[in-house]
N, C-alpha and C positions, 0 to 999 in steps of 0.2 A: 642355693643351687636350684635350677629349674626342675619342676616335678617331672618333666618329660625325660630328664637325664638322670633320674635316681638310679643308683647302682643295683645290680642283682648279684647274688653270690651263690655259689654251688658248694654245699656242705654234705659230705658223705653221699654224693650222687643226687641230693635233693636241691631244688632251686629255692633260694631265699630272696624275698623281695622286701623293699622298704615299705613303711606305712604310706608314704607319699605316693609310691607307685601303685599300691593297693587301692588307695582312695581314687586316684586318677583312673584306674581301670574300671572301678565300680561306677564312677561318674559317666565314663564313656559308654558303658554297658546300659545304664539307665537311659541315657539320651537316645541310644539306638533302639531300645526296646519299647519306649513309650513315646508316641507321637504327640503333637500339639493337641491338647484335650481340654474340653470344658468341664469344670469341677464346681460343684455347688457346696456352700457351707456358710458358717457364721463367722463374722470378724471378731477377733479378740486380740488383746495385746498390741493394738495398732500403734505404730511409731513412725513419725515422719522425720527422717534424719536431716541434718543441716545440708547434706549434699543434695537433698531432694528425693532420695530413695525412700520407698515405703517398705517397712518391715511389719509383718503381722502373722497371726496364727489363724488358719482356716480350720474350723472344727464342725463336727456334727455331734449327735448324741452318743456316738460310740468311739470316735477317734479324732485325732487332730494332726495337722502337718504345718511345718513352718513355711512361710512364703515370703518372697521378696519381689518387689516391683520397682525396677530401676527408673531413674528420673526421666530418661528418654521416652519411656512408655507411660509413666504416671502423668506426665503433663497433658496427655491427650484424653485422660479420663474426664467424663462429664459430671462427676460428683466426687466429693471427698468422703471416703468411708469413715464410719464411726463404730464404736464398740456395739456389738449386738446386731449390726446390719446383716441381713440375709443377702448374699451376693452369689454371682456366678463368675468364675475367672477362667480365662483361657491360658493354659500354662504348659511348660515343659518340665518333666520330672528330672531332677538332677541331684547332685551331691556337692556340698560346700567342702572341698577337699581339705583345707587347713584344719577344720574341726571335725571332719568326718560326719557332718550333719546332713541328713537327708532333707531336701527342701524342694519346693516348686518355684520356678521362675515365671512370674506372671507377665503375660504379653498384653492382656486386655481385661477389663473388669466392668461388670454391669450389675444392676440390681436384680435380685432373683425374680424370675417371671418375665423380665424384659425380653428374654430370648423369644418367648412365644409371641409377645406383642410385636416384636420386630419381624418375625416370620409372617405374621398377619399383615404387617405394613408392606413388606416386600410383595406378597401375593396380590394385595389390592393395587399396589402401584403397577405391577406387571399387567394386571387385568385392564385397568383403565388406560394404561399406555398403549396396549394393543388395540383398544378401541379408538385411539387417536385423540383422547381427551387432553393429552399433554402436548399435542403437536404444536410446534412454534408457529406454523402457518395460520392456525386459528386464533392465536393471541393478538389482541388489539393494542395499538399504540396508545399511550396515555395522552389526554388532551393537552395542547400546548398552553392554553390559558384556562385556569380553573376558577369558577365563580362560587361553586357550592360543592362541599365534600360531605359524603355520607360515611358514618362510622358504625360498624357492627361490632359491639363489644358490651361488656357489662358496665352499667352506670357506676358501679362501685370499684371498678378495676383501676389499679395504678396506671395501667397502660393508657387509659382514657385521659388521665391528667397529663401524662407525658405528651400525648399527641396534641392536646389542646394548647399546652404551653408552647410546643414547637410551632404550631400553626399561628398562634398569636404573635410569636416573634418573627416568623418568616413572612407571613402573608395575612396581616390583620384584616384585609378587605374581603377575605374568603369567609362565607357563612358555613355553618356546620349543622348537619342533621344527624341526630343519634337514633339508631335503630337498636334499642336495648335487647339484650339476650343474656342468658346464663352461658358461661364459657367452660364449666366444669361440672361433671356429674352425669348421671344416666340420661337425663333429658336434654343435655347441652347440645348434642348434635342436631336433634330435631329443631330446637329453638334457634340455633345459628342458621340452619337452612331456611327456616321461616322468615327470619329477619332479612336475609339476603334476597329471598323471593319478594318480600314486601318492597324493599328498595328498588328492585328491578321493575316491579309493576308500577310503582308511583312515578318513576322517572323524574325525581326531584333534584338529583345531583349529577355532577359531571364525572365524578370518580368515586369509587366505594372502597373504604379501608376496612378490612377484616383483621382484627388484631386482639392480642392479649399478651400479658407478660410471660416471663419464663416460668419454668417448673419442670417437674419430672415428666417422663414419657407418659405416665398414667394421667398426669394433670392435663397434658396437651392432647390426650387421645381423642377427644371429641372432634378435633380438627383433622383426624385421620379417617373420619367416617365417610363412607361412600356417598351418602346423601348430601353431605356438605360439598364434596368435590364436584358432584354433578350439578348442584345448584349454582356453584361458582362458575362452572363452565358454560351454563346456559343463561347466565345473567346478562342483561342487555346493557349494562354499564361496565366500563373497564374496572377491574378489581385488582387492588394491591393487597397482598397478604403479608402481614407482619406479625408473626406468632413466635413467641419465645425469644431466645438469644441467637447469636450468629451461628452457633453450632447446631441449632435445632432445625430439623426439616420435617415438614408434615405433608400429607397428601394434598392439603389445601394449597400449599406453596406451589406445587407442580401444576395444579389446575388453574391457578390465578394467572392473570395476564402478566403481572410483575410480582416477583418475590422480594420482600424487604427483610433484612436480617433482624430488625427489631421494630416495634411499633413507632418509635421516634423516627427511624429511618424511613418507614412507610409515609409518615407525614412529610418528610423532606422530599421524597420522590414525587409526591402528589403536587407539590407546589414549588414555585421558583421565587427566590427573593428579588426585591427590587434591584439590588446590586447585580445579581446574576443577569437580570433582563438588560440592564444598562451595559454590562460587560459583553453580553452576546451581541447587543446592537453595535457597540464600538468595534467588536471583532468583525462583524459582517461589513461594517463601513470600511475598516482597514483592508479587508480582503477585496472589496469592490474597488477601492483605490489602487491596490496592487495589480489587480487584473486589468484595470484601465491603463495604468502606466505600462504594464507589460505589452498590452495590445498596441499602444501608441509606439513604443520602442520597436516592436516587431515590424509595424507598418513603415516606420521611418527607415529602418534598416533595409526593408524590401525596396523602398523607393530609391535609396542610395544605390543599391545593387543594380536596379533596373536602369538608373541614370548612367551608371558606369558602362553598362552594356549597350545603351542606345547610342548609335552613331548616325547623325543626320547626313543627307546627300551632300550638303554644302561642305561639311567637314571632309567627306570622302573626296570631293572634287579638289579641295585645297591640298589634301594629301597627294593626290595625283599630280597637281600642279607643282608641288614641291619636288616630287620625284622627277618630273620632266625638267625642271630647272637644274636639278643636280646632274641629270644626264647631259644637258646642254653644256654645262660647265666641263664635264669630263670630256665631251667631244671636242670642245674648243681647246682644252689643254692638250689632247692627243694630236690635234692638227698643228698646233704651235710647236709641239715637241717634234713632230715629223719634219716640219720646216726647219727647225733648228738643227736636227740631225742631217738633213739634206744640205743645209748651208755649210755645216761643218765639214761634211764630206766633200763638198764642192771646193771649199777653201783648201782642203788637204790635196785634192787632185790638182788644183791650180799650182800649189806649191811644188808638188812632185813634177808637174809638167814643166814648170819653169826650171826646175833642177835638171831634168832630163833633156829638155829641148831648149838650147840656148837661143834658137831663132824663134822667139815668141811671136814676132810680128806675122810669121807665115801662117800660124795656127790660131791667131787671135780671132779672126773672123769666124772660124769654125767653133771656137769656144763660146763666142758670144751667141752663136746660133743655138748651141746646146743649152746654154744658160736660159735663153728665151724659151726654148721648148720645155725645159724643166719647170720654169715659172708658169708657163701656160698650162702644162699638165697638172701642176699643183693647184692652180686656180680653178681649173676645170673640175678637179677632184673635190675641192672645197665646195664649188657650186653644186655638184651632185649631192654631197653630204647635206648641204643646206636644204636642197629640194626634198631629199628623203626625210629630213627632220621635219620639214613643214608638213609633208604628207602624213607622217606619223602623228604629228600634233593634231592635224585635221581629223584623222581617224579616231584619235582619243576623244576629241570633242564630240564626234558623232556618237560615241559610246556613252556619253554623259547621260545618266537617267533623266536629268531635268530636261534636256533637249528632246528626248523621246516623248516625255509628257507634253512638252510645248507643241509637238506635232499632232496632238490630239489623242495620244494614247493615255491609258489610265492603268492603275495597279489595284489588285484586290488583295487585301490583307486580312487574315483571320484574327480571332480574338486573342490569340497568343502572340500576335505581332509578326507571324510568318507569312511570306509571300505565297499566294495561291497560284500554283502553276498548272493545275489540272482540275477539271470538273469533278474528278473522283475525290478531291480533297474538300468538296463542298457538300454539306448536308442540308436537306430541306429544313426550313424553319430556323436556320442558324443566322447569326448576325455577322456581317463582314463589313470592312471599311473600304470605301472606294476613294482612291487618291488620284487627283489630277495635278496639273502643273501649278494650280493656284490655290486649291483647297481640298478638303476631304469631306466625305459623307458616309453615314452608317446606313447599310442596306440590309433588309431582311429577305432571305432567299425563300421564295414560296415553293419552288420545285426545281429539280435538277434533271435535265434531259441528256441522255447519253447520245452523242452525235452519231456514233457508229450504229447504234440500235435504231436511230431515227432514219438514217440513210437507208438501212435495210428495209 
């Protein structure tokens, strides 16, 4: 049964609750009364369960408390606690209801004294950040091709061996200059700053690596010194900082031009392998080819589109001629149809006349006269239609742009292929095309004079 649904009883007027309900109420009371708090103490009875949870006792000289740190939180701890370690934990006070055990649920853990160092770290970071020392705008890009690399680290450090192995594997042509320094201890910060300043003054290398291996925050503290950060920021050589592991961040990382998660990664950032050079070259070649193909395809498509829109005067004349022939055919058909209708009507009238007037001989002369007049009228009408058709054809021929050009006229066309109809469409120093009946010429307009303004 769920603890939230434990029954309560009333006996002789007094409320009776179950143990589960009691423990649940106490747990909720503790969680409400005690906020998330930092607690210091010594580790004892430390156990890492198969589930990944940590169980231990946190104690001092006078008391102790059970603690649990669940896997979801423990995986982010930067060290594994051991028996006797002095630590500080951020935890919620609670109660393990099934056993009624008072305990703390740990959210974060750090070594004792790290809190003060971290506060100093944040204060220095804020100070230098406000001065613009970490501004991305002042950071320099790494050189594209490196011939010589400077390394600021201890000659006995494992980090130096890792960097040299990485450089030998990736870029054996690159020479290395070591600027030796101590990387841990009271004199380390001044020694590191002096080595960086020496490299900057000598200008012997293309890029400078400041590195050391991993360690506790106390071990890496010399790279959080203000003198080291300022020396890196004012170094005349691009600086890559690779200190500690991926989760370690120092003030030197923020001051450097590039931060590397490890010393080996710093060596990889400083150099490029032959394969990467070749891959980059092939990639640029492929991109260039794609761009050229795209440009050619676009120009070909634009040419096809322009070709579809372009209509020559000869094609326009042919279209007009075709329309004229079609009109002539329609006119001829209409005339023939009228003649057929008139002939049919005449035949009908003749039939009716013969039927109604037995004496055909008396009216035959008149009928012949009517027939002659009808034919004459039709022929006259046909002649008039022919004359009108010829006149329209003559007018159409006169409107032919080619005939206008042959009479000495010319056309001005702008760079967009549009006909210029007014001087207002012409701009000084523009280029226009002059088209005559036989050829074309490109003209440069020196000036444009407004006729109305000139007349005034």
